[in-house]
N, C-alpha and C positions, 0 to 999 in steps of 0.2 A: 622451561617453562609452562605453562598451564593453559595456554591459546588455544588448546583443545577439550578442555575439560575443569571447566567451572567447577562443575556440580560435585565431584568428588572431595573439591576443597571443601565445599563451604556446607555436604553431609558430616567432614569431620569436626568440624570447628566448631554447627549448631545445629545437629542431627535431627532436631527435634521442633525446628525450627520450621514454619509452614512455608512452603517453596510456593505452591501452587495452591488455587482456592477454586475450587471447580462451582461455578453458587447456583450453574441448571440441575447438579447432583447434591448439592449441598455438603462435598467431597474436599477434602484437605488431605493434600499431597505435603507431605514434609521435605526437605533435604534429603533426608535417610531414605526416605521410601522410594523419592526419584531416583536417585543413585543408583539404589538395589534396579529399580525398574528400566533405567538408562542401559546398565548394562544387560539385562537381559535382550535389551532389543539391540544390544553393540553383537550379544555372540550371535542371538538369531541370524542376524544379517550375514553377520558371518560364512554361518553354517547354510547361507542360499547364498554363496560365493559373493557378497559384496564388498570388495576392496576400494583402495584410494583409487578417485574419480569415478567412480561409479553412482549413478544417478538411482535417489530413494526417494520417488513423490508420495505427497498427500492430495487429495480429494476429499475436500470436507468440511464443512463448517466446525469454528474452533473447538479443540479436543486437545486431551493428555497428551494422544498419539502424537500430536504435532510437535511437543518438546524433548518428549521419546525416542522419537526419532529424529529432533532436531541436535539433540546432544551427541546423539548415539551416533551419529555421520559425522561429527564430529571428532570423534574419538576414531573414527576408521579412516578419517581424513576422506571422505566420501563425499555425495554433493546433495545435501539436500533440497529439495523442488516442492515449493507447496503451489500445487495449482487452483486459478479460482475456482467455486463452485458454483458459480452463476452461469458458468458460461453454455451457449448453446450445444445441439450435440455435434455441429461440423464444428464449432469454435475448439472442440475441447479434443477432437479428434486432430483437426490440425496441431495444436501444440501439446498430443503425448507423441505426436512420429518427430514433432523437431524432440523433444526432449528426449525422448527413448529411453524410460527410465527402467531401471532393472526388477528393481522394483514398484510396487504402487498400493497403497491403503486408501482405502475408500469407505465413505457411508454408505449404510443401504440401501436406501433409497437411489444411487449414483450406482452402485454395482452395474447394471444392467447399460446405461450410457458406457461404463469406463469399459465393460468387457467388448463393446462394439468398437470402441476406437482406439482400441491398446493397440499396441505392434504384439503379435506373436509370442515376442523371447521375453513379454513383461508377466511377469508375475505378482495378483491378486489377490487382497484380504482386504474380509468387509468387516467394518468397526461394527459393535453392536450386534445382532442375530443376524448376520448379513444372509440371502437369499440364496438356495439350494445349489452346489456347483460352487460356492466362490468360499476359500477358506478363513477361521477365523481368525484376526490377530491378534485379540486377546487369547486362543487358546495359544496360539503358537507359539508369544510372549512367556505363557505361563510353562510352558513345557522347557523354554529356557534355561539356562543354570544363572541365579545372579550374584556368582561367584566376582571379585570384582575383576576389572577390564581396563588392561594397561592401554593407555591415550596411543597410541603411534605417533613418528616424530612429527612435528608438525610448525611450519614459521607463519611467522604475519601474514606471507604472500603466498599461505596456500590456501587457495579457494574452497569455499563449504558451502554456497548456498548460489543457485538460480533461482534469480525473481522476477519472470517474467511479464512483461510492459509493452502495453502494444505503441509500436512507432508509429511516424506522421504517413509512410506509407500506408498501415493498412494491416504489415505481417507483424508479430509478434514477436520481441527479441527477447530475450534470456541475457538480463545483467546477473554478471558473475560478482559474486560479493566473496570478499578476502576474510579470515580468522583477522587480518589484521585491519580490515575496515570496520568491523562490529565492535573490535577491541576499543579502535580508536574513537565512534563514534560514542562507548559506553564512556569513554575518559568526558569525550568532551560536554557530553549532558549530563553528565554529575559535576563535573565542575562549575559548569555555568548556572545549575537549578540546585547546587550542594545534595545530591542525594544520599543517603546513608543507606544501611541497612534497618533503619526504622522505618523506611519508607513503602508505601505500597500505592497501585492504582488499579484499575478495573478494565482490564483488556476488553474491549465488544469488537473493536473494530478486526477487520478479518485476517487470519493469519497468513494468509495469499500476498499481505501487502505489507511495504513497507513500513507504513503507519501503527497496525497489530503488533508488528514483531521486534521496529528496532527504534522506537520516541519514546517507549518505556518501558515495555520488558525485559530485553535482553539488558541495557541500561542496572536496572531492578537484579537480574538475576545474576547480574555482574558482581553487584554491591552486595551479593548473599541477602538481597529484603524479596519481599513478600508479590505474586502477582495476584491479583483474580482475576478469575476468567467467566465469559459469558458469550454463547455461542454467536446472539445477536443482541442489536440494541433493543433495552425498555427502558425506559424513562424512568419509569415507579421502581422498577427493582432494583435500577442503578442507582437512585435516590435512596432507597431503603437500604441496602446495602453499605454505601455511603455515613448511613446515622449507626448502623448495627457494627461495622468493623471498620471503625473513625480509619477511612481508608485516607491518606494524605496528599494524594495527588489526583487531575481529572487532566485524561487525555481529550479532546474532540473537533470535530471539525465546526464553524461557525453555524451551521445546517442541527448539527446533535445537540452541540448546547441552548439554541435556541428553543429545540425539543424538551430538550428537562429547564429550561424556566419558562412553559406553557403547561409544564405539568402542575397537577393540582395539589402538590406534594412540595411543592419547590419552595414555597415560603416558608411552609414549616417543619421542613427535614433542618436535622441539626448538621450544617455542614463544618462546622467552627474546626475542625480537624485539616479540610482541606488547606495545605502550605498554597498552592498554586493551581492555576488552572493552564494548561497547556496550548495554544492553538495551533491548528494547522492549517495545511488543503487551500483557503485561500484566507486575505483579510477578514479580521473578526470586526463588526461595524462597530462603533464607537455607543449605538446605543444598548448594546448589547453587555458590552463592556462595564455599562456606566450598571446597568440591571443589576450584574453580577456585584459590581462594588458596592450596592445597598445592603447584598447579600455578605460584607466583611471577604468576598472572593477576588484577587487580584491574578490578570489572565500574563502569560507570557505568551507573546506574537509569535512565531518561528518559522522557519523554511526550509524545507528540504528537498530533496529529489530519490528514491528506488538506489539510482547508479552514484551519489553521493550521500553516503551520511546514514540515517536523512535528516539528521540535526546538524545545519548549516549554520545557519542564524539564530540569534538570540534576542528579543527585547522585553529588556529585566523590567519589572512589573512597574518603577519608579517611572518609565518612559512611556506605558501603556496607552494613556494619552495625551502626552504633550509630542508623542512621533506617532499617532496611531498612521496607519497605513502604509509604516512600514514595514520592516522583518527583522528591525537593528542591527548587529555588527556580525559578521561574521565569530566562531567559535574560538578558541585556543589555535587548535591542530587543523586551521581550515585558512587558505586563503582564497581571497575572491576582487576580480577585477571587473569594469565596465569597457567594452571596449566598440571600435565600429569595425566595420565589417572588414579591413586591412590588417585587424588585430592590436590595432594602437588606444591604447590609453584616454578616454574621452573627460572632456573636464567634468567638474563637480554638477551637478543639476541636469546634466547634458544624458538624454538616453541613448543607452548601447547593449549589446549585447552580455549579459551577464555569464564570466569564466569563472570555475575552480578549480583550486589543485588542493594536495597533500595526501598525505596517507587513508584517508575517506572516501578515495575517488576510487571506484569499481577498474579489476581491469579489464573490461570491456564488453562484449555480449556472446555468449554460448554460440561457435562455429559462426560467426557472422562476423569477418576479418572487416567487409567494407562499411559495416555501420561503427564496429570499432573507430577504423581509421577517422570516418568521420566525427565520430564525437570527439577531436583529440585537435589541439593545435597549442603545438611550441608546448607539448607538458604541463597544459592547461584544458580539463574536458568543458567544453562547449554546451550550456545549458540548452541553449535556443528559449530562450525564456529574455524578455527585454526588461531594463533593471535601468537604476540611476541610484546615483552615491550625492548625498549632500555634503556640505561642507564638514558636519562629526561624525561621518565615516559611517551613517545611516544607510540603511540601501534600500532602496522603494521597487518593488516587483510593478513595470508598467502593461506587462504584458504577456503572450506568447506567442513568438514569432514562429511558432510552427503548427498554431490555430488551435490549439489544442485548449479544452476549456474543461472544468473542475466541476464536477454532481455529483454530489453528498460525499465530498471526499474522493470524490475516484476519478482519475483521470479517463476525458474521451476524446476522441482523434477523430474528425470529420472523416477523414480518409478512407477510414475504416467503415462507416458508416454509406458512405459516399461510392464504395465499391460492392456493398453487400445489396445495395440501390438498383447498379448498374448491370446487376446478374437478373433483375427482373425484366422479361421480353418486351412491357412496353412505357421500360424508361428509357428515356432518348440521354439523358441528362441529369445531374444533381448534386446540388449545392449544398452544404450543411454548415452550420455555425453555430456558436454557444449566444445566450441569450440572459441578463441573469433575472432571479426568480429568488424570491423572499426565503422558503424555505430549503431550495437543493442549492444556493449560490448560484448556480446557473443550469439551464436546461438545452438541450437543443432546438432548434427548429432547422429545416431543411424546405428549397424550393425544389420542386422536381416538372422537367417537361415531359410530359408522355408523346409517347410515341404515334401517328396518326393513323388510327384505324383500331385503335386500342380505347375498350372501354374501364379506366383505372381511376378510382375513389381514393381520397388519402386514404379512411381507413383501412382500405384495401391493401396499400403501400404499409403501413401501420403493424397488420396483422402478419403480414410480410415480414417485415426484419424481425420481430418478436418472435420469429420460428427459425430465426440464423442469430441473431444477435442475444449477448445478457438484456436484462429488461433496463439496468440503467443507462445504458449505449443509445438505447430506443427514441429518436426524439420526441418531446412532448408533441409538434406538431409540423404537419405537412402540408405548403402550400402548391399547389400545381398552379406553372404559369406557362407561355406562351415560349418565353426564351427566358437566357443569362446573360447578361451584358456582361459584353468584355471592352478589354483593352488593344489595342493596335498588334498587339500580339497573340492574339487569343486567350489572354485569359483570361479566367472569371473574374470579376469586380466583386468581394463579397461583402464588399461594405457599401455598395449602390443593389444588392440583394437583401441588405440587411435595411438600408432604409426602404424601398421600395415594402419588405413582406411588417414592419412598424405601420409604415402609414397605412398598409390594409387589415393591421390588427384591432384598428379601432379601439385602441388605448388597453388591449388585452392581450394574455400571453395563450388561453386556453379556451 
């Protein structure tokens, strides 16, 4: 079975069909060419001693190398580990030592940070023109043979990739995804959206994220379709590419859909080829759905997460307005339930914790059995999300019990920010939470108590965080307070903190 070798199959069936179009380079990679490059990557990695279970990491904006290494590691039953290139140096060092990659492929501008943070045993290779002392990835790849490489035996339970996501403790957790998880997610996505080999999408969301990898990209590769790729979001270029190439699907989060709609080119761009817009990360506002409907574009609201899917629910276009605010029904190969604290099902309309099961659930967290055990209950994955299900079987996400918020499609966890603030000598304690924002969906606020004798300002603390956290994690605002309200057990009452800060804000968030 070709669970770990899709590209060889598609190269044989339609060798000259575009597999990947790199819009930043105006370069088209056919399935035949991609297959040859994957074989080169497989041989090169093998010569470096990469075998089953070894980790091959990428630290770069979206690139051709991501997919070459993705499919090469699948053939070798090694682990593909894409890192968040937005991480601050200290965050990167932490995650590199957690993952311990045998090979690390890095963008030129990140080579210095990677070299400083990587374990001594990690072999470093640079994309493009790397700085002196760093071997060239492209030169190494071209030196390898492109003779066909036979994929090693693999099953649906073979772990193939590790996607790192911060936990509520602020420590990164590496979700282990199997070949089966990606296989079933591809089937679910194809069945729910009627994907065919004639479909296409633009992937501009980062490939270290399950959204970039698995919402539409891998399902389309599974179908032998075409993925257009950009290194970053650019509304004008995305619209122009849709018109030029007649791309059939459009994935994004509410923030990016809003930014596209605000583009000067939105109203005049021919988007008649788009079969549907797939929105994730947060509920899509009804006014935005209606605005796109005026252009003849329909939305499919979805919901998922790195550890499950990510395509777990789907709201069909015909229900986009009638059931606005819901995420639809579970996809075919996903089971979902809403339960109380004891694990008993709650009645329709009642709020409880959302739990999921099925072949799309990851096997757990890399070298973190405690977190793996905590995420399971009686064979179900505990999402930590609060939800309800109505009489028709439509699910609605009510909140996140883990206190996470989503900013521009990126998960942000308050404990990680609070822990970073706690390292400042002038900070006594801190409390962080997310608040609604019309552009980003949600942004972070923080309330901080300053130690006596320290002269610390809000801007000082924001700059302190910018040196230690990725920028999307840094709160938009920090308020200095004399104390944080607590309950009888000493736990900070975040809802009181939020109310106090909103009262102080005089109606603004900036």
